[in-house]
DSSP file (Angstrom, degrees, kcal/mol; ACC not computed):
  #  RESIDUE AA STRUCTURE BP1 BP2  ACC     N-H-->O    O-->H-N    N-H-->O    O-->H-N    TCO  KAPPA ALPHA  PHI   PSI    X-CA   Y-CA   Z-CA
    1    1 A M     >        0   0    0      0, 0.0     4,-1.7     0, 0.0     5,-0.1   0.000 360.0 360.0 360.0 -52.3  -33.8 -102.0 -211.9
    2    2 A F  H  >  +     0   0    0      1,-0.2     4,-2.4     2,-0.2     5,-0.2   0.815 360.0  58.6 -70.4 -28.2  -32.9 -101.6 -215.6
    3    3 A C  H  > S+     0   0    0      2,-0.2     4,-2.6     1,-0.2    -1,-0.2   0.931 106.3  48.5 -62.3 -43.6  -36.1  -99.6 -216.2
    4    4 A N  H  > S+     0   0    0      1,-0.2     4,-2.6     2,-0.2    -2,-0.2   0.886 110.0  52.0 -64.0 -38.4  -34.9  -97.1 -213.6
    5    5 A Q  H  X S+     0   0    0     -4,-1.7     4,-2.6     2,-0.2    -1,-0.2   0.916 110.4  48.2 -63.6 -42.9  -31.4  -97.0 -215.3
    6    6 A A  H  X S+     0   0    0     -4,-2.4     4,-2.5     2,-0.2     5,-0.2   0.932 113.2  47.2 -63.6 -45.5  -33.0  -96.3 -218.7
    7    7 A K  H  X S+     0   0    0     -4,-2.6     4,-2.3     1,-0.2    -2,-0.2   0.914 113.7  48.0 -63.2 -42.3  -35.3  -93.5 -217.2
    8    8 A E  H  X S+     0   0    0     -4,-2.6     4,-2.6     2,-0.2    -2,-0.2   0.910 111.6  50.7 -65.1 -42.1  -32.3  -91.9 -215.4
    9    9 A Y  H  X S+     0   0    0     -4,-2.6     4,-1.5     2,-0.2    -2,-0.2   0.939 112.2  45.6 -61.5 -49.0  -30.1  -92.1 -218.5
   10   10 A L  H  <>S+     0   0    0     -4,-2.5     5,-2.8     1,-0.2    -1,-0.2   0.886 112.6  51.7 -62.8 -38.7  -32.8  -90.4 -220.7
   11   11 A S  H ><5S+     0   0    0     -4,-2.3     3,-1.8    -5,-0.2    -2,-0.2   0.917 106.8  52.9 -63.2 -43.5  -33.4  -87.8 -218.0
   12   12 A Q  H 3<5S+     0   0    0     -4,-2.6    -1,-0.2     1,-0.3    -2,-0.2   0.813 109.8  49.0 -62.3 -29.9  -29.7  -87.0 -217.8
   13   13 A K  T 3<5S-     0   0    0     -4,-1.5    -1,-0.3    -5,-0.2    -2,-0.2   0.356 115.0-119.5 -89.7   5.4  -29.6  -86.4 -221.5
   14   14 A N  T < 5 +     0   0    0     -3,-1.8     2,-0.6     1,-0.2    -3,-0.2   0.857  59.7 154.5  57.9  38.7  -32.7  -84.2 -221.3
   15   15 A V      < -     0   0    0     -5,-2.8     2,-0.2    -6,-0.1    -1,-0.2  -0.865  41.4-133.1 -98.1 123.6  -34.7  -86.5 -223.5
   16   16 A Q        +     0   0    0     -2,-0.6     2,-0.3    -3,-0.1    -5,-0.0  -0.551  35.6 169.8 -74.0 139.8  -38.5  -86.4 -223.0
   17   17 A F        -     0   0    0     -2,-0.2     2,-0.6   -10,-0.0   -10,-0.0  -0.975  36.0-120.7-148.4 160.5  -40.0  -89.8 -222.8
   18   18 A E        -     0   0    0     -2,-0.3     2,-0.6     2,-0.0    -2,-0.0  -0.928  24.8-147.7-106.1 120.8  -43.3  -91.5 -221.9
   19   19 A D        -     0   0    0     -2,-0.6     2,-0.6     2,-0.0    -2,-0.0  -0.789  15.1-171.1 -90.5 118.3  -43.0  -94.0 -219.0
   20   20 A K        -     0   0    0     -2,-0.6     2,-0.8     8,-0.1     3,-0.0  -0.951  10.4-155.0-116.5 119.0  -45.5  -96.8 -219.4
   21   21 A D    >>  -     0   0    0     -2,-0.6     3,-1.5     1,-0.1     4,-1.4  -0.811   2.9-165.8 -95.3 107.2  -45.8  -99.2 -216.5
   22   22 A I  T 34 S+     0   0    0     -2,-0.8     7,-0.2     1,-0.3    -1,-0.1   0.661  86.2  62.6 -69.9 -14.4  -47.0 -102.6 -217.8
   23   23 A T  T 34 S+     0   0    0      1,-0.2    -1,-0.3     5,-0.1     3,-0.1   0.673 118.0  26.8 -81.0 -16.2  -48.0 -103.7 -214.3
   24   24 A K  T <4 S+     0   0    0     -3,-1.5     2,-0.5     1,-0.2    -2,-0.2   0.473 116.9  60.7-120.4  -7.3  -50.5 -100.9 -214.0
   25   25 A N     X  -     0   0    0     -4,-1.4     4,-1.8     1,-0.1    -1,-0.2  -0.905  53.8-169.8-132.9 103.7  -51.5 -100.3 -217.6
   26   26 A A  H  > S+     0   0    0     -2,-0.5     4,-2.1     1,-0.2     5,-0.1   0.849  91.0  55.3 -60.8 -36.6  -53.1 -103.1 -219.7
   27   27 A Q  H  > S+     0   0    0      1,-0.2     4,-2.3     2,-0.2    -1,-0.2   0.903 106.0  51.5 -64.5 -40.7  -52.8 -101.1 -222.9
   28   28 A A  H  > S+     0   0    0      1,-0.2     4,-2.0     2,-0.2    -1,-0.2   0.892 108.7  51.5 -63.0 -38.9  -49.0 -100.6 -222.3
   29   29 A L  H  X S+     0   0    0     -4,-1.8     4,-2.3     1,-0.2    -1,-0.2   0.906 109.3  49.9 -63.8 -41.5  -48.7 -104.4 -221.8
   30   30 A E  H  X S+     0   0    0     -4,-2.1     4,-2.3     2,-0.2    -2,-0.2   0.887 108.8  52.3 -64.6 -38.8  -50.6 -105.0 -225.1
   31   31 A E  H  X S+     0   0    0     -4,-2.3     4,-1.3     2,-0.2    -1,-0.2   0.903 109.4  50.0 -62.6 -41.0  -48.3 -102.6 -226.9
   32   32 A L  H  X>S+     0   0    0     -4,-2.0     5,-2.0     1,-0.2     4,-0.5   0.915 110.4  49.5 -63.1 -44.4  -45.2 -104.5 -225.5
   33   33 A K  H ><5S+     0   0    0     -4,-2.3     3,-1.1     1,-0.2    -2,-0.2   0.884 106.4  56.0 -62.6 -38.9  -46.7 -107.8 -226.7
   34   34 A K  H 3<5S+     0   0    0     -4,-2.3    -1,-0.2     1,-0.3    -2,-0.2   0.811 103.3  55.0 -64.2 -29.5  -47.3 -106.3 -230.2
   35   35 A L  H 3<5S-     0   0    0     -4,-1.3    -1,-0.3    -3,-0.3    -2,-0.2   0.653 121.8-112.6 -75.4 -14.6  -43.7 -105.4 -230.4
   36   36 A G  T <<5S+     0   0    0     -3,-1.1     2,-0.3    -4,-0.5    -3,-0.2   0.685  76.8 115.4  93.6  20.8  -42.9 -109.1 -229.6
   37   37 A Y      < -     0   0    0     -5,-2.0    -1,-0.3     1,-0.1    -2,-0.2  -0.896  40.8-178.4-125.5 153.1  -41.4 -108.7 -226.2
   38   38 A M        +     0   0    0     -2,-0.3     2,-0.3    -3,-0.1    -5,-0.1  -0.037  67.3  79.2-133.2  29.4  -42.3 -109.7 -222.7
   39   39 A T  S    S-     0   0    0     -7,-0.1    13,-0.1     2,-0.0    -2,-0.0  -0.914  73.7 -94.9-132.4 159.3  -39.4 -108.1 -220.9
   40   40 A T  S    S+     0   0    0     -2,-0.3   -38,-0.2     1,-0.1    13,-0.1  -0.929  81.6  41.4-131.9 158.0  -38.6 -104.6 -219.8
   41   41 A P        +     0   0    0      0, 0.0    11,-3.5     0, 0.0     2,-0.5   0.556  58.2 172.6 -80.1 155.5  -37.3 -102.0 -220.4
   42   42 A V  E     -A   51   0A   0      9,-0.2     2,-0.5    -2,-0.1     9,-0.2  -0.990  13.0-163.6-124.1 119.6  -38.1 -101.6 -224.1
   43   43 A V  E     -A   50   0A   0      7,-3.0     7,-3.2    -2,-0.5     2,-0.6  -0.912   0.8-164.3-107.2 125.1  -37.1  -98.2 -225.4
   44   44 A V  E     +A   49   0A   0     -2,-0.5     2,-0.5     5,-0.2     5,-0.2  -0.948  10.8 175.1-114.0 119.4  -38.6  -97.1 -228.7
   45   45 A I  E >   -A   48   0A   0      3,-2.5     3,-2.6    -2,-0.6     2,-0.3  -0.959  67.5 -53.6-125.2 110.8  -36.9  -94.2 -230.5
   46   46 A D  T 3  S-     0   0    0     -2,-0.5    16,-0.0     1,-0.3    15,-0.0  -0.447 123.8 -21.4  54.3-116.7  -38.5  -93.5 -233.9
   47   47 A R  T 3  S+     0   0    0     -2,-0.3     2,-0.4    14,-0.1    -1,-0.3   0.496 115.8 104.4 -98.0  -4.4  -38.2  -97.0 -235.6
   48   48 A A  E <   -A   45   0A   0     -3,-2.6    -3,-2.5    13,-0.1     2,-0.5  -0.643  52.3-164.2 -81.8 128.9  -35.4  -98.3 -233.3
   49   49 A V  E     -A   44   0A   0     -2,-0.4     2,-0.6    -5,-0.2    -5,-0.2  -0.967   5.3-168.9-114.2 119.1  -36.6 -100.8 -230.6
   50   50 A I  E     -A   43   0A   0     -7,-3.2    -7,-3.0    -2,-0.5     2,-0.5  -0.937   6.3-156.3-114.6 119.0  -34.0 -101.3 -227.9
   51   51 A V  E     +A   42   0A   0     -2,-0.6    -9,-0.2    -9,-0.2   -11,-0.1  -0.824  63.7   0.2 -98.5 127.8  -34.6 -104.1 -225.5
   52   52 A G  S    S-     0   0    0    -11,-3.5     2,-0.7    -2,-0.5    -9,-0.3  -0.156 108.6 -52.5  84.1 173.0  -32.9 -103.8 -222.1
   53   53 A F        +     0   0    0    -13,-0.1     2,-0.3   -11,-0.1    -2,-0.1  -0.788  65.3 159.4 -88.7 115.1  -30.8 -100.8 -221.0
   54   54 A D     >  -     0   0    0     -2,-0.7     4,-2.3     1,-0.1     3,-0.2  -0.840  21.2-170.1-139.3  96.6  -28.1 -100.2 -223.6
   55   55 A A  H  > S+     0   0    0     -2,-0.3     4,-2.8     1,-0.2     5,-0.2   0.855  86.7  54.0 -57.3 -39.9  -26.7  -96.7 -223.5
   56   56 A E  H  > S+     0   0    0      1,-0.2     4,-2.2     2,-0.2    -1,-0.2   0.915 110.9  45.0 -64.1 -43.0  -24.7  -97.2 -226.8
   57   57 A K  H  > S+     0   0    0      2,-0.2     4,-2.2    -3,-0.2    -1,-0.2   0.877 112.8  51.4 -68.7 -37.1  -27.9  -98.2 -228.7
   58   58 A I  H  X S+     0   0    0     -4,-2.3     4,-1.9     2,-0.2    -2,-0.2   0.941 110.8  48.3 -63.5 -46.5  -29.9  -95.4 -227.2
   59   59 A D  H  X S+     0   0    0     -4,-2.8     4,-1.0     1,-0.2    -2,-0.2   0.910 111.4  50.2 -60.1 -42.5  -27.2  -92.9 -228.2
   60   60 A A  H >< S+     0   0    0     -4,-2.2     3,-0.5     1,-0.2    -1,-0.2   0.901 110.7  49.2 -63.4 -40.7  -27.1  -94.2 -231.7
   61   61 A A  H 3< S+     0   0    0     -4,-2.2    -1,-0.2     1,-0.2    -2,-0.2   0.812 107.9  54.7 -68.6 -30.2  -30.9  -94.1 -232.0
   62   62 A L  H 3<        0   0    0     -4,-1.9    -1,-0.2     1,-0.2    -2,-0.2   0.699 360.0 360.0 -76.6 -19.5  -30.9  -90.5 -230.8
   63   63 A R    <<        0   0    0     -4,-1.0    -1,-0.2    -3,-0.5    -2,-0.1   0.505 360.0 360.0 -69.8 360.0  -28.5  -89.3 -233.4
């Protein structure tokens, strides 16, 4: 649910993103583990790592 919100939000802002499905992509799951998380969504913008859907943090990272 929150993954879909994050994708929709980024799409509405015309932000290109790479959607990685950890249920279908073992490498994506390993990348998530290396970041230290086991929950989704995790949005990475430059060096900012945003866990969960948080529009304010996404906007701040995009500035």
